[in-house]
ZAVEXPA-661294 format. One record per residue (C-alpha): residue number from 1; residue in three letters; x, y, z. Coordinates in Angstrom, 1 decimal, padded with zeros to 4 digits, always signed. Layout:
! ZAVEXPA-661294
<n:NUM	res:ALA	u:X	v:Y	w:Z>
...
This chain:
! ZAVEXPA-661294
<n:1	res:MET	u:+000.0	v:+000.0	w:+000.0>
<n:2	res:SER	u:+001.3	v:+003.5	w:-000.9>
<n:3	res:GLU	u:+002.0	v:+006.0	w:+001.9>
<n:4	res:PRO	u:-000.9	v:+008.3	w:+000.8>
<n:5	res:ALA	u:-003.3	v:+005.3	w:+000.8>
<n:6	res:ALA	u:-002.0	v:+004.2	w:+004.2>
<n:7	res:ARG	u:-002.5	v:+007.7	w:+005.7>
<n:8	res:ALA	u:-006.0	v:+007.8	w:+004.3>
<n:9	res:LYS	u:-006.8	v:+004.4	w:+005.7>
<n:10	res:LEU	u:-005.5	v:+005.5	w:+009.2>
<n:11	res:LEU	u:-007.5	v:+008.7	w:+009.2>
<n:12	res:ALA	u:-010.6	v:+006.8	w:+008.2>
<n:13	res:ALA	u:-010.0	v:+004.4	w:+011.1>
<n:14	res:LEU	u:-009.6	v:+007.3	w:+013.5>
<n:15	res:ARG	u:-012.8	v:+008.8	w:+012.4>
<n:16	res:ALA	u:-014.6	v:+005.4	w:+012.7>
<n:17	res:GLU	u:-013.3	v:+005.2	w:+016.3>
<n:18	res:GLY	u:-014.8	v:+008.6	w:+017.1>
<n:19	res:ILE	u:-012.1	v:+011.2	w:+016.5>
<n:20	res:ALA	u:-014.0	v:+014.2	w:+015.2>
<n:21	res:ASP	u:-011.6	v:+017.2	w:+015.7>
<n:22	res:GLU	u:-010.4	v:+018.1	w:+012.2>
<n:23	res:ARG	u:-007.4	v:+020.0	w:+013.6>
<n:24	res:VAL	u:-006.3	v:+016.9	w:+015.3>
<n:25	res:LEU	u:-006.9	v:+014.7	w:+012.3>
<n:26	res:ASP	u:-005.0	v:+017.1	w:+010.1>
<n:27	res:ALA	u:-002.0	v:+017.1	w:+012.5>
<n:28	res:ILE	u:-001.9	v:+013.3	w:+012.5>
<n:29	res:LYS	u:-001.9	v:+013.5	w:+008.7>
<n:30	res:ARG	u:+000.9	v:+016.0	w:+008.5>
<n:31	res:VAL	u:+003.3	v:+014.6	w:+011.0>
<n:32	res:PRO	u:+005.6	v:+012.0	w:+009.3>
<n:33	res:ARG	u:+005.3	v:+009.2	w:+011.9>
<n:34	res:ASP	u:+008.0	v:+007.1	w:+010.2>
<n:35	res:ARG	u:+010.6	v:+009.7	w:+011.2>
<n:36	res:PHE	u:+009.8	v:+009.0	w:+014.9>
<n:37	res:MET	u:+010.5	v:+005.3	w:+014.9>
<n:38	res:PRO	u:+013.4	v:+002.9	w:+014.1>
<n:39	res:PRO	u:+013.9	v:+002.1	w:+010.4>
<n:40	res:ALA	u:+012.9	v:-001.5	w:+010.9>
<n:41	res:PHE	u:+009.3	v:-000.3	w:+011.5>
<n:42	res:HIS	u:+009.0	v:+002.4	w:+008.8>
<n:43	res:GLU	u:+006.7	v:+000.2	w:+006.7>
<n:44	res:ARG	u:+004.3	v:+000.0	w:+009.6>
<n:45	res:ALA	u:+004.4	v:+003.7	w:+010.3>
<n:46	res:TRP	u:+000.8	v:+004.3	w:+009.3>
<n:47	res:GLU	u:-000.7	v:+001.3	w:+011.1>
<n:48	res:ASN	u:-003.0	v:+002.1	w:+014.0>
<n:49	res:ALA	u:-000.7	v:+000.3	w:+016.4>
<n:50	res:ALA	u:+001.9	v:+001.1	w:+019.2>
<n:51	res:LEU	u:+005.4	v:+000.1	w:+018.2>
<n:52	res:PRO	u:+008.7	v:-000.2	w:+020.2>
<n:53	res:ILE	u:+011.2	v:+002.6	w:+020.1>
<n:54	res:GLY	u:+013.8	v:+001.3	w:+022.6>
<n:55	res:HIS	u:+014.4	v:+001.8	w:+026.4>
<n:56	res:GLY	u:+011.3	v:-000.3	w:+027.1>
<n:57	res:GLN	u:+009.2	v:+002.5	w:+025.5>
<n:58	res:THR	u:+006.8	v:+002.6	w:+022.6>
<n:59	res:ILE	u:+005.5	v:+005.2	w:+020.1>
<n:60	res:SER	u:+001.8	v:+005.4	w:+021.0>
<n:61	res:GLN	u:-001.0	v:+004.1	w:+018.8>
<n:62	res:PRO	u:-002.2	v:+006.9	w:+016.6>
<n:63	res:TYR	u:-005.7	v:+006.5	w:+018.0>
<n:64	res:ILE	u:-004.4	v:+007.2	w:+021.5>
<n:65	res:VAL	u:-002.4	v:+010.2	w:+020.3>
<n:66	res:ALA	u:-005.5	v:+011.6	w:+018.6>
<n:67	res:LEU	u:-007.8	v:+010.8	w:+021.5>
<n:68	res:MET	u:-005.5	v:+012.5	w:+024.1>
<n:69	res:SER	u:-004.9	v:+015.5	w:+021.8>
<n:70	res:GLU	u:-008.6	v:+015.9	w:+021.2>
<n:71	res:ALA	u:-009.4	v:+015.5	w:+024.9>
<n:72	res:LEU	u:-006.8	v:+018.2	w:+025.7>
<n:73	res:GLU	u:-008.8	v:+020.8	w:+023.8>
<n:74	res:VAL	u:-005.8	v:+022.7	w:+022.5>
<n:75	res:SER	u:-005.9	v:+026.0	w:+020.7>
<n:76	res:ASP	u:-003.2	v:+028.0	w:+019.0>
<n:77	res:ARG	u:-003.1	v:+030.3	w:+022.0>
<n:78	res:HIS	u:-002.2	v:+027.6	w:+024.5>
<n:79	res:ILE	u:+001.1	v:+026.7	w:+026.1>
<n:80	res:VAL	u:+001.4	v:+023.0	w:+026.6>
<n:81	res:LEU	u:+003.5	v:+020.8	w:+028.9>
<n:82	res:GLU	u:+004.0	v:+017.2	w:+027.9>
<n:83	res:ILE	u:+005.4	v:+014.7	w:+030.4>
<n:84	res:GLY	u:+007.2	v:+011.8	w:+028.6>
<n:85	res:THR	u:+008.7	v:+012.9	w:+025.2>
<n:86	res:GLY	u:+009.5	v:+009.4	w:+024.1>
<n:87	res:SER	u:+010.2	v:+009.6	w:+020.3>
<n:88	res:GLY	u:+008.8	v:+013.1	w:+020.1>
<n:89	res:TYR	u:+005.8	v:+012.1	w:+018.0>
<n:90	res:GLN	u:+003.1	v:+013.3	w:+020.4>
<n:91	res:ALA	u:+005.0	v:+016.6	w:+020.9>
<n:92	res:ALA	u:+005.1	v:+017.1	w:+017.1>
<n:93	res:VAL	u:+001.3	v:+016.6	w:+016.9>
<n:94	res:LEU	u:+000.8	v:+019.0	w:+019.7>
<n:95	res:SER	u:+003.1	v:+021.6	w:+018.1>
<n:96	res:LEU	u:+000.7	v:+021.9	w:+015.2>
<n:97	res:LEU	u:-002.2	v:+022.5	w:+017.6>
<n:98	res:ALA	u:-000.6	v:+024.8	w:+020.3>
<n:99	res:ARG	u:+001.2	v:+028.0	w:+020.5>
<n:100	res:ARG	u:+004.2	v:+026.4	w:+022.3>
<n:101	res:VAL	u:+005.1	v:+022.9	w:+023.7>
<n:102	res:PHE	u:+007.4	v:+022.1	w:+026.5>
<n:103	res:THR	u:+008.3	v:+018.4	w:+026.8>
<n:104	res:VAL	u:+010.2	v:+016.4	w:+029.4>
<n:105	res:GLU	u:+011.9	v:+013.0	w:+029.1>
<n:106	res:ARG	u:+013.7	v:+011.0	w:+031.8>
<n:107	res:HIS	u:+015.8	v:+008.9	w:+029.4>
<n:108	res:ARG	u:+018.7	v:+011.1	w:+028.3>
<n:109	res:ALA	u:+019.4	v:+009.3	w:+025.0>
<n:110	res:MET	u:+015.7	v:+009.5	w:+024.1>
<n:111	res:ALA	u:+015.5	v:+013.2	w:+025.0>
<n:112	res:GLU	u:+018.5	v:+014.0	w:+022.9>
<n:113	res:THR	u:+017.3	v:+012.0	w:+019.9>
<n:114	res:ALA	u:+013.8	v:+013.5	w:+020.1>
<n:115	res:GLU	u:+015.2	v:+017.0	w:+020.4>
<n:116	res:LYS	u:+017.4	v:+016.5	w:+017.3>
<n:117	res:ARG	u:+014.6	v:+015.0	w:+015.3>
<n:118	res:LEU	u:+012.1	v:+017.8	w:+016.2>
<n:119	res:LYS	u:+014.7	v:+020.4	w:+015.2>
<n:120	res:GLU	u:+015.4	v:+018.6	w:+011.9>
<n:121	res:LEU	u:+011.7	v:+018.5	w:+011.1>
<n:122	res:ARG	u:+011.4	v:+022.2	w:+012.1>
<n:123	res:TYR	u:+008.9	v:+021.9	w:+014.9>
<n:124	res:ASN	u:+010.4	v:+025.1	w:+016.2>
<n:125	res:ASN	u:+007.8	v:+025.8	w:+018.9>
<n:126	res:VAL	u:+008.8	v:+022.7	w:+020.8>
<n:127	res:THR	u:+011.3	v:+022.9	w:+023.7>
<n:128	res:CYS	u:+012.8	v:+019.7	w:+025.1>
<n:129	res:ARG	u:+014.3	v:+019.0	w:+028.4>
<n:130	res:PHE	u:+016.0	v:+015.9	w:+030.0>
<n:131	res:GLY	u:+014.7	v:+015.6	w:+033.5>
<n:132	res:ASP	u:+012.2	v:+014.2	w:+036.0>
<n:133	res:GLY	u:+008.7	v:+014.9	w:+034.6>
<n:134	res:THR	u:+007.0	v:+014.3	w:+037.9>
<n:135	res:LYS	u:+008.5	v:+017.7	w:+039.0>
<n:136	res:GLY	u:+006.9	v:+019.5	w:+036.1>
<n:137	res:TRP	u:+009.0	v:+022.2	w:+034.4>
<n:138	res:PRO	u:+010.8	v:+024.3	w:+037.0>
<n:139	res:GLY	u:+011.0	v:+028.0	w:+035.9>
<n:140	res:GLN	u:+007.7	v:+028.0	w:+034.1>
<n:141	res:SER	u:+004.9	v:+029.0	w:+036.4>
<n:142	res:THR	u:+001.8	v:+027.4	w:+034.9>
<n:143	res:PHE	u:+000.6	v:+025.8	w:+031.7>
<n:144	res:ASP	u:-002.7	v:+026.1	w:+029.9>
<n:145	res:ARG	u:-002.7	v:+022.4	w:+029.0>
<n:146	res:ILE	u:-000.7	v:+019.4	w:+030.4>
<n:147	res:MET	u:-000.5	v:+015.9	w:+028.9>
<n:148	res:VAL	u:+001.1	v:+013.0	w:+030.7>
<n:149	res:THR	u:+002.0	v:+010.0	w:+028.6>
<n:150	res:ALA	u:+002.8	v:+007.5	w:+031.4>
<n:151	res:ALA	u:+000.5	v:+006.2	w:+034.1>
<n:152	res:GLY	u:+000.9	v:+006.6	w:+037.9>
<n:153	res:ASN	u:-001.5	v:+005.6	w:+040.7>
<n:154	res:SER	u:-002.0	v:+009.3	w:+041.3>
<n:155	res:LEU	u:-000.9	v:+012.6	w:+039.7>
<n:156	res:PRO	u:+002.1	v:+014.4	w:+041.2>
<n:157	res:ASP	u:+001.3	v:+017.6	w:+043.1>
<n:158	res:ALA	u:+003.8	v:+019.5	w:+041.0>
<n:159	res:LEU	u:+001.8	v:+018.8	w:+037.9>
<n:160	res:MET	u:-001.5	v:+019.7	w:+039.5>
<n:161	res:THR	u:-000.2	v:+023.0	w:+040.7>
<n:162	res:SER	u:+001.4	v:+023.7	w:+037.3>
<n:163	res:LEU	u:-002.0	v:+023.6	w:+035.7>
<n:164	res:ALA	u:-003.3	v:+027.2	w:+035.1>
<n:165	res:ASP	u:-006.7	v:+028.3	w:+036.3>
<n:166	res:GLY	u:-009.1	v:+027.3	w:+033.5>
<n:167	res:GLY	u:-006.6	v:+024.7	w:+032.3>
<n:168	res:VAL	u:-007.0	v:+021.1	w:+031.2>
<n:169	res:LEU	u:-004.8	v:+018.1	w:+032.1>
<n:170	res:VAL	u:-005.1	v:+014.7	w:+030.4>
<n:171	res:ALA	u:-003.3	v:+011.7	w:+031.8>
<n:172	res:PRO	u:-003.7	v:+007.9	w:+032.3>
<n:173	res:VAL	u:-004.1	v:+007.0	w:+036.0>
<n:174	res:GLY	u:-003.5	v:+003.5	w:+037.5>
<n:175	res:GLU	u:-000.6	v:+001.4	w:+038.5>
<n:176	res:GLU	u:-001.5	v:-001.8	w:+036.6>
<n:177	res:LYS	u:-001.6	v:-001.8	w:+032.8>
<n:178	res:ARG	u:-004.9	v:-003.7	w:+033.0>
<n:179	res:ASP	u:-006.4	v:-001.2	w:+035.3>
<n:180	res:GLN	u:-005.6	v:+002.3	w:+033.9>
<n:181	res:THR	u:-008.1	v:+005.0	w:+033.1>
<n:182	res:LEU	u:-007.6	v:+008.1	w:+030.9>
<n:183	res:MET	u:-008.6	v:+011.1	w:+033.0>
<n:184	res:ARG	u:-009.4	v:+014.7	w:+032.0>
<n:185	res:ILE	u:-009.0	v:+017.2	w:+034.8>
<n:186	res:ARG	u:-010.2	v:+020.8	w:+034.6>
<n:187	res:ARG	u:-009.0	v:+023.4	w:+037.1>
<n:188	res:THR	u:-011.2	v:+026.2	w:+038.2>
<n:189	res:GLY	u:-009.5	v:+028.2	w:+041.0>
<n:190	res:ASP	u:-008.6	v:+025.6	w:+043.6>
<n:191	res:GLU	u:-011.1	v:+023.1	w:+042.4>
<n:192	res:TYR	u:-010.3	v:+020.2	w:+040.1>
<n:193	res:ALA	u:-013.1	v:+018.5	w:+038.2>
<n:194	res:VAL	u:-012.2	v:+014.9	w:+037.0>
<n:195	res:GLU	u:-013.7	v:+013.1	w:+034.1>
<n:196	res:GLU	u:-013.1	v:+009.5	w:+033.1>
<n:197	res:LEU	u:-012.5	v:+009.0	w:+029.3>
<n:198	res:GLY	u:-012.0	v:+005.2	w:+029.2>
<n:199	res:ALA	u:-009.6	v:+002.4	w:+029.7>
<n:200	res:VAL	u:-006.0	v:+002.7	w:+028.4>
<n:201	res:ARG	u:-002.6	v:+001.0	w:+028.8>
<n:202	res:PHE	u:+000.6	v:+003.1	w:+029.3>
<n:203	res:VAL	u:+004.1	v:+002.5	w:+030.6>
<n:204	res:PRO	u:+004.6	v:+003.5	w:+034.3>
<n:205	res:LEU	u:+005.1	v:+007.1	w:+035.4>
<n:206	res:VAL	u:+008.4	v:+006.9	w:+037.3>
<n:207	res:ALA	u:+009.8	v:+009.6	w:+039.6>
<n:208	res:GLY	u:+013.5	v:+010.3	w:+039.5>
<n:209	res:LEU	u:+016.0	v:+009.6	w:+036.7>
<n:210	res:PRO	u:+017.5	v:+006.2	w:+035.5>
<n:211	res:ARG	u:+020.7	v:+005.4	w:+037.5>
<n:212	res:ALA	u:+022.9	v:+005.7	w:+034.4>
<n:213	res:ALA	u:+021.6	v:+009.3	w:+033.9>
<n:214	res:LYS	u:+022.5	v:+010.5	w:+037.4>
<n:215	res:GLY	u:+025.7	v:+012.1	w:+038.4>
């Protein structure tokens, strides 16, 4: 199947699964997913499937990327924080929806590779950082939108307080892969309204840095 046909098939599948935001669908169409995965998987780039990218991580299924992006309700005025850069694919999608994206990755090699890739592809409104995502982004007061791409039993206080008044946070919550729920949290003043969006499976949200990265 040609790449245009594979892209069209993927977009049709996303629409069939309920993704309706045309801005999100256009971003999925425009981001070259093959550039965010190992060459061995390039032929599968437009499949609606998660694929390995090393370090025990995966590039998320396009449906999940679209679902979380749509749930985040991003406009071109918003500043977004992403926790868990991974390959940089989700950050690239968000960059086409938001004013600016800040993204944090705890694996140094992955952070450096993603940063290089995003620069090469000219996603110039994305800023990458190697660090502990559970601590948010020190130095930036609040974010209009926050997306977490790893699951913990609860959300770190640093992320909750980093969400601006009127902001939206989307994250998977739950320790076990078989018992995770995608949550959308809206902040109004000191109140946080929580909405469940369905069952998901993500890698764990881990505090701290890998041992090899310390020092």
